[in-house]
N, C-alpha and C positions, 0 to 999 in steps of 0.2 A: 443162751449162746449169743455171741456177738455176730454182727453181719458177716464179718470176715470168716468166722468159724462156720456159719451156715453155708457160705459160698464154698468154702473148702470142702465141706461134706458133700455138697451137690456135685462138685467137680470130681471128687473121689468116686462117687456113685456112677457118674457117667462113664468114667474111664474103666471101672470094673465091668459095667455092662458091655462096653466095647471089647473087652478082653474075652468075654464069654462067647465063644464063636459057635458052640453047638446049637444047631437049630436056627441060627440067625444068618441072614444074607450079609454080604459085605456092605451093601448100601445101608442096612439098618445099623450096623456097627459104626459106620462112618457118621451116621446121624448123631449118635451118642457123642462121638468125638467133636462134631461141630458144636454141640451144646457146651461141651467142656471148654472148647476154644473161645466161644462167646463169653463165657463166665470169666475165663482167665484174662482175656484181652480187653474186655469192656466193663465188666462189673468190678473187678479188682483194680482199684486206683493206685495201690501201693507197689505193685509189681512183685510183692513178696510171694504171692501164690504162684505166679509164673515161674519163679525160681524153684519153688518147692515141687511143682508138678512137671517141670520141663523134662526130666529124665523119663518119666512115665509116658509122656506124649511122644517122645522120640523113639521109644521102644518099638512102636508100630512100624518103624522103618524096615524091619527084617521080615515083615509079612510078604509072602510071595504073591502079591496081588497089585496090579498096576494102579487101580483106583485108590487103594490104601496108601501106596507109596506117593502118589500124586498129592493126596491129602496132606501127608506129612511135609512134603516140600512146600506146599502152600501155607501150612501152619508156620513153618520156619520163616517164610517171607514176612508174614504178618507180625510174628513175635519179634523178629529182628528190627522191624520198623518201629516197634514200640520200645525196644531196648536192645541195642547192638551187642550188649554183653551176652545175649543168647548165642551169638555166633561162636563163642568159645567152645561150646559143646556141639552146636548144630553143624559146624564145618565137617565133623567126622561123619555125620548122617548124610549130608549132601554128597560127600566124597564116596561114601558107600553106595548111594543111589546111582551115581553115574557110572560106577565100576561094575556093580552087581546087576545092572539092568537086564542084560542077557537078551535072548531072543524074545520077540513079542513085547518088549518093553520100550518101544520107540516113544510112546507117550510119556514115559517116566523121564527119559533123557531130555526130551523137549521141555518138559515141565521144569526140570532142574536148571536147564540153561536159561529159561525165561525168568525163573526166580533169581538166579545169580545176576542177570541183566538188570533187574529191578534193584537188587541190593548192593550191587558193586559200588556206586558212588557213596552210599551211606557207610559201608564197611571201610572203604578207603579213607573217608573223612574221619571216622572214629579212630582208626589206627594211626592216622597222621597226627591226631591230637593227643597221642599218648606216647610215653617212652617206656612203659612197663614191660618187663620180660614176658609176662603172661600174654599180653596182647601181641607182642612180637611173635610168639609161637603160633598164636591164632592166625596172624597175618601170613606167616610162612606157610601154614597149612592151606589157607585160602588161596595163596598164590599158586600152590601146586594144583589145586582144584581148577583155578583159572587156566593153567597150562593144559590140563586135560580137556577142558571145554574147547579151547582153541584148536585142538587136534581134530575136532569134529567138523571143521570147515571143509574137510575132504571126505565127509561121511557119504556113504552110498545112498542115504535117505535124504530126499529133498527137503522135507520138513525140518530135519535136524540141521541141515546146512542153513536154512532160512533163519532159524533161531540163533545159530552161531554168528551169522552176519550181524544180527541185531545186538548180540553180546559185544562184538567188536566195536560197534558204534558207542555203546555205553562206556567201554574201556577208553576209547579215544577221547571222548568228551571229558571224562574224569581225569585224564592224564595229560591234558593240554592246557595252555594258558587262555584264560578268559580275557578279552580286551574290552575297551570302551564301546566298541561297535558290535559286540556279541549280542545276538538276540536272545530273548528269554526262551527257556525250554528245559529239556532234561539236563543240559549242561550246567544249570544253575545249582544243582545239588552238590557238585564237587568239581574242582578244577585244579590244575597244577599250581596255581597261585597260592593254594592253601598248604602246600608241602614245603617245609623248611629245607633249605639246601644242606643243612647240617643234621637232618633227622637221623636218629640212632639206628633205625632198622628199615627205613624206606629211602631208597636212593632216588633223588630228584632226577638225576641224569638218566638213570635206568628207566624211570617212568616215562620220561620225555621220549627217549629213543624207542621204547617199546610201542608207544602210541604212533610214532612215525612209521614203524614197521607194519603195524596193524592197518594204518591208513593206506600204505602201499599195497597191502594184501587186498583191500577192498577195490582199489583201482585195477589191480591185476584181474580180479574176478569180473569186474564190469567190462573189461576188454577181452574176456575169454570167448572163444568161438563156440564153446560147448555149454555155456551157462544156460539154465532153464529160464523160461519166461518169468516164473514166479521169483526166482532168485535175482534175476536182472532188475526187476521192479523193486525188490527189497533193497538191493545194493544202491540203486538210483536214489531212493528215499533217504537212505542212511548217509550217503556222501553229501547230499544237498542239505540235510539237517546239520551236518558237521560244518559245511561252508557258512551257514547262517549263524551258528552259535560259536564257531571258531573261524572268523573271517580270514585268518592267516592262510587258510587252505583254499580260499576262493579261486585263486588263479589256477591251481591244479585241478579243481573241480570243473571249472569252465572248460579247460583243455580236455578233460575226460569226457565231458558231454559233447564237445565238438567231434572227438574221435568216435564216440558211440554213434552219433548221428550218421556218419558215413560208413561205419563198419558194424552194422547190426548183425548179431549172430545168424549164420545161414540156416540154422536149425529151426528158427521161429516160423510158425505158420502165419499166413496173411493176417488173420484176426489178431494174433499176438503182436505182430509188427505194428498194427494200428494202436493197440493198447500201449505199447512202449512209447510210440511217438506222442500219443495223447499225454502220457505221464511226463515225458520229457518237456513238452510245451508248458504244462502246468508248473513244473519245478523251475523252468527258466523264467517264467513270469514272476514267480516268488523271488527268485534271486535278483531280478531286475529292480525290485523295490528295496533291496538291501543297500545301505549306504556304502559298503565296501565294494560293491560291484560296479561303481561308477567308471573306473578305468577300463572295465570290460564291456561296457554298454554296446559299443559297435559290434563286437563279436557275438554277444547275446542276441542282439536285434537281428543280425544276419541269420543266426540259427532259427529264431522265431519265424522269420520271413520264409525260410526254407521249409519250415514245418507247417506253413499255411496259416499262421496266426494273422488275424485281421489287423490291418494297420491302425484301425481305430482302437483296438484293444491294447496295443503296445504302449502308446504314450500314457494311458491311464494307469499303467503299472508302476509308475514312479513319479 
């Protein structure tokens, strides 16, 4: 037998063991799937086995167990990073997971959103580099999934809202222009510069306007009187990351930070106010070092002084 045939047999055995649920805990079954995943993604260099066994790995998505469903979502992320073609089938599984999560499946929804945040720039880049009808259908399905995720920004669950805020950051970075002053970061994976204005199934203008709407949504959240401490800190990190990697937003971010400083949510406890002010100070010092922040230095330095930053610290930041 060849190495490939040996590996194929090993993978098949692990998947069969995972299917045999009688007398086995979910954790034991997932261990078998982890072994199959390791063989598929790391031992098989040709990607042919991944294609051969993909349907069998994705079948576990229908199991009514949050650990199993989270494993499948994690597998999809790793497999798509190895080969974006996986998304042609996996988009159906991800869509199923976020719709069929149901009660007690908060962990699954959070996992799917996290996976999509990681994959979004790669999938958009892959789709933008193609004109095929098959990939167009995949992108259309992924766009529907994206819309469903965005609806979770108003979820009753704080953790789901947190992951959705991070997803919006990924979308904004992937759908806005990279400039010469853009710092390195997540935004390096994909940007609007890589989408042709005449692309057959991705609208440059729609991508741009959607990113602007999503950025406005983040600013609305950061100015909300009812935002939780956790989501305020998450939003703060996201908009500052965007300002550094997409400096065209610098002016609006500085304005949002000024507004936040004087209008902290009244629901925050004293300890939470201290945490927010500490984070605000840290982000302002980072922004001060960015070349695009020069026109806003007086405003940033005023904020830092108000927040109690030592005068000796401020000049060392740029």
